[in-house]
C-alpha positions, 0 to 999 in steps of 0.5 A, spaced: 502 498 551 499 496 545 497 489 544 497 484 538 489 485 537 490 493 537 495 493 532 491 488 528 485 493 529 489 499 527 492 495 521 499 495 518 502 501 515 506 500 509 511 505 506 511 505 498 515 508 493 510 509 487 512 510 479 506 513 476 505 512 468 508 505 468 507 500 462 503 496 467 500 495 474 505 491 478 508 490 485 516 490 484 517 487 491 521 490 498 527 494 497 530 497 504 523 496 508 519 500 502 515 496 497 516 498 490 510 499 486 508 501 479 501 504 476 499 506 469 495 511 472 498 518 472 499 523 478 493 527 476 487 528 481 488 522 485 488 517 479 495 514 481 493 514 489 486 510 487 490 505 482 495 504 488 489 502 493 486 498 488 493 494 486 495 493 494 488 491 495 488 486 490 495 483 492 493 482 499 486 479 497 482 485 501 477 490 500 479 496 497 475 500 502 480 497 507 486 500 504 488 508 505 493 512 503 495 516 510 501 520 508 504 522 501 498 523 497 502 528 492 509 524 493 512 518 490 513 516 497 507 514 500 504 511 507 498 506 506 494 503 512 491 496 511 486 495 516 485 488 519 492 486 517 498 486 521 505 487 518 506 480 518 500 478 515 502 483 509 509 480 508 506 473 508 501 475 503 506 479 499 511 473 499 
């Protein structure tokens, strides 16, 4: 069984729905447990993933090195891990 401390060490896992080539970078909010985001970068050569990492890190006030796309790298539906934060921390910071 995992303890709260181990969950914090692993980090929060977020489900995202990404819209690339948007008019601006923004976080739209939660919809059915999925965080909807828009980025201006195109989905080419990882540009949109890099923009998602930067946007999420800026919104959560963490270093970009702590944010990693762990699933859906070539999809609009992504899973992003934020090291050092719990799911509750993420929800609080994005509220």
